[in-house]
N, CA and C atoms as a LAMMPS dump frame, in Angstrom:
ITEM: TIMESTEP
0
ITEM: NUMBER OF ATOMS
168
ITEM: BOX BOUNDS ff ff ff
-5.0000000000000000e+02 5.0000000000000000e+02
-5.0000000000000000e+02 5.0000000000000000e+02
-5.0000000000000000e+02 5.0000000000000000e+02
ITEM: ATOMS id mol type element x y z
1 1 1 N 214.876 -263.546 143.518
2 1 2 C 215.869 -262.523 143.768
3 1 3 C 216.044 -261.674 142.511
4 2 1 N 216.178 -260.368 142.707
5 2 2 C 216.433 -259.431 141.614
6 2 3 C 217.843 -258.874 141.755
7 3 1 N 218.528 -258.726 140.651
8 3 2 C 219.861 -258.127 140.644
9 3 3 C 219.705 -256.656 140.278
10 4 1 N 220.318 -255.774 141.094
11 4 2 C 220.234 -254.339 140.825
12 4 3 C 221.628 -253.741 140.747
13 5 1 N 221.714 -252.609 140.064
14 5 2 C 222.967 -251.858 139.972
15 5 3 C 222.739 -250.508 140.63
16 6 1 N 223.688 -250.105 141.45
17 6 2 C 223.635 -248.822 142.143
18 6 3 C 224.802 -247.984 141.639
19 7 1 N 224.503 -246.795 141.148
20 7 2 C 225.534 -245.876 140.668
21 7 3 C 225.572 -244.692 141.633
22 8 1 N 226.761 -244.402 142.133
23 8 2 C 226.925 -243.274 143.052
24 8 3 C 227.302 -242.015 142.284
25 9 1 N 227.261 -240.887 142.96
26 9 2 C 227.565 -239.606 142.328
27 9 3 C 228.99 -239.531 141.796
28 10 1 N 229.902 -240.314 142.348
29 10 2 C 231.282 -240.307 141.87
30 10 3 C 231.499 -241.351 140.771
31 11 1 N 230.406 -241.836 140.18
32 11 2 C 230.382 -242.811 139.085
33 11 3 C 230.857 -244.208 139.466
34 12 1 N 231.01 -244.499 140.747
35 12 2 C 231.307 -245.871 141.161
36 12 3 C 230.018 -246.68 141.045
37 13 1 N 230.155 -247.909 140.549
38 13 2 C 228.999 -248.767 140.342
39 13 3 C 229.117 -250.032 141.174
40 14 1 N 227.993 -250.471 141.724
41 14 2 C 227.944 -251.685 142.518
42 14 3 C 226.73 -252.492 142.097
43 15 1 N 226.871 -253.816 142.093
44 15 2 C 225.741 -254.699 141.833
45 15 3 C 225.483 -255.522 143.08
46 16 1 N 224.204 -255.75 143.356
47 16 2 C 223.827 -256.569 144.501
48 16 3 C 222.485 -257.219 144.191
49 17 1 N 222.116 -258.181 145.01
50 17 2 C 220.833 -258.847 144.85
51 17 3 C 219.922 -258.48 146.013
52 18 1 N 218.649 -258.291 145.684
53 18 2 C 217.626 -258.003 146.686
54 18 3 C 216.48 -258.99 146.474
55 19 1 N 215.68 -259.207 147.517
56 19 2 C 214.563 -260.151 147.398
57 19 3 C 213.659 -259.785 146.238
58 20 1 N 213.248 -258.542 146.19
59 20 2 C 212.451 -258.044 145.062
60 20 3 C 212.717 -256.557 144.927
61 21 1 N 212.716 -256.091 143.691
62 21 2 C 213.01 -254.68 143.433
63 21 3 C 211.73 -253.943 143.075
64 22 1 N 211.373 -252.987 143.913
65 22 2 C 210.236 -252.118 143.667
66 22 3 C 210.752 -250.694 143.89
67 23 1 N 210.906 -249.938 142.818
68 23 2 C 211.514 -248.604 142.888
69 23 3 C 210.764 -247.683 143.849
70 24 1 N 209.46 -247.719 143.824
71 24 2 C 208.663 -246.823 144.672
72 24 3 C 208.867 -247.162 146.147
73 25 1 N 208.797 -248.435 146.493
74 25 2 C 208.984 -248.841 147.883
75 25 3 C 210.403 -248.565 148.378
76 26 1 N 211.391 -248.827 147.523
77 26 2 C 212.778 -248.554 147.907
78 26 3 C 212.988 -247.066 148.154
79 27 1 N 212.429 -246.232 147.29
80 27 2 C 212.54 -244.777 147.454
81 27 3 C 211.914 -244.331 148.774
82 28 1 N 210.739 -244.856 149.09
83 28 2 C 210.066 -244.506 150.352
84 28 3 C 210.916 -244.896 151.553
85 29 1 N 211.476 -246.115 151.519
86 29 2 C 212.284 -246.581 152.65
87 29 3 C 213.538 -245.739 152.832
88 30 1 N 214.184 -245.356 151.727
89 30 2 C 215.39 -244.533 151.811
90 30 3 C 215.046 -243.152 152.357
91 31 1 N 213.972 -242.538 151.86
92 31 2 C 213.575 -241.204 152.325
93 31 3 C 213.184 -241.213 153.797
94 32 1 N 212.48 -242.256 154.234
95 32 2 C 212.001 -242.33 155.613
96 32 3 C 213.109 -242.642 156.614
97 33 1 N 214.208 -243.194 156.134
98 33 2 C 215.302 -243.566 157.029
99 33 3 C 215.927 -242.323 157.643
100 34 1 N 216.071 -242.351 158.969
101 34 2 C 216.701 -241.233 159.654
102 34 3 C 218.219 -241.367 159.637
103 35 1 N 218.692 -242.551 159.292
104 35 2 C 220.133 -242.798 159.217
105 35 3 C 220.66 -242.345 157.858
106 36 1 N 221.924 -241.961 157.824
107 36 2 C 222.57 -241.572 156.565
108 36 3 C 222.952 -242.818 155.778
109 37 1 N 223.391 -243.877 156.467
110 37 2 C 223.765 -245.126 155.819
111 37 3 C 222.547 -246.04 155.742
112 38 1 N 222.247 -246.53 154.536
113 38 2 C 221.099 -247.406 154.345
114 38 3 C 221.561 -248.736 153.746
115 39 1 N 221.006 -249.854 154.235
116 39 2 C 221.356 -251.147 153.662
117 39 3 C 220.512 -251.427 152.419
118 40 1 N 221.185 -251.83 151.341
119 40 2 C 220.495 -252.246 150.122
120 40 3 C 221.153 -253.552 149.691
121 41 1 N 220.43 -254.641 149.807
122 41 2 C 221.014 -255.949 149.502
123 41 3 C 222.184 -256.22 150.426
124 42 1 N 223.335 -256.533 149.856
125 42 2 C 224.551 -256.832 150.616
126 42 3 C 225.395 -255.582 150.863
127 43 1 N 224.903 -254.397 150.463
128 43 2 C 225.679 -253.162 150.571
129 43 3 C 225.09 -252.233 151.618
130 44 1 N 225.929 -251.376 152.161
131 44 2 C 225.498 -250.283 153.029
132 44 3 C 226.007 -249.014 152.361
133 45 1 N 225.082 -248.107 152.018
134 45 2 C 225.42 -246.958 151.182
135 45 3 C 224.959 -245.666 151.834
136 46 1 N 225.747 -244.606 151.665
137 46 2 C 225.351 -243.276 152.1
138 46 3 C 224.227 -242.81 151.172
139 47 1 N 223.032 -242.603 151.726
140 47 2 C 221.876 -242.312 150.878
141 47 3 C 222 -240.991 150.121
142 48 1 N 222.862 -240.099 150.557
143 48 2 C 223.023 -238.816 149.879
144 48 3 C 223.928 -238.914 148.655
145 49 1 N 224.599 -240.042 148.476
146 49 2 C 225.519 -240.217 147.351
147 49 3 C 224.924 -241.035 146.204
148 50 1 N 223.71 -241.546 146.386
149 50 2 C 223.082 -242.398 145.369
150 50 3 C 222.613 -241.536 144.201
151 51 1 N 223.033 -241.919 143.021
152 51 2 C 222.623 -241.236 141.795
153 51 3 C 221.523 -242.027 141.09
154 52 1 N 221.746 -243.333 140.886
155 52 2 C 220.803 -244.167 140.14
156 52 3 C 220.776 -245.563 140.755
157 53 1 N 219.587 -246.163 140.804
158 53 2 C 219.424 -247.57 141.131
159 53 3 C 218.516 -248.149 140.062
160 54 1 N 218.967 -249.226 139.424
161 54 2 C 218.109 -249.85 138.417
162 54 3 C 218.322 -251.358 138.398
163 55 1 N 217.302 -252.043 137.904
164 55 2 C 217.339 -253.494 137.804
165 55 3 C 218.211 -253.894 136.625
166 56 1 N 219.016 -254.934 136.826
167 56 2 C 219.907 -255.416 135.76
168 56 3 C 219.19 -256.513 135.001
């Protein structure tokens, strides 16, 4: 499991765990999603509000 931090445009920060963190694959999945809300680990986030995602 990898721990990641997600920073939104309003500077709110969240940490969650994902099976494995691959920035390229995560970016592809978010872009391909037709839904506005995307699940990342234990969180559901509006994909248009994501500023940064990085491994902790």
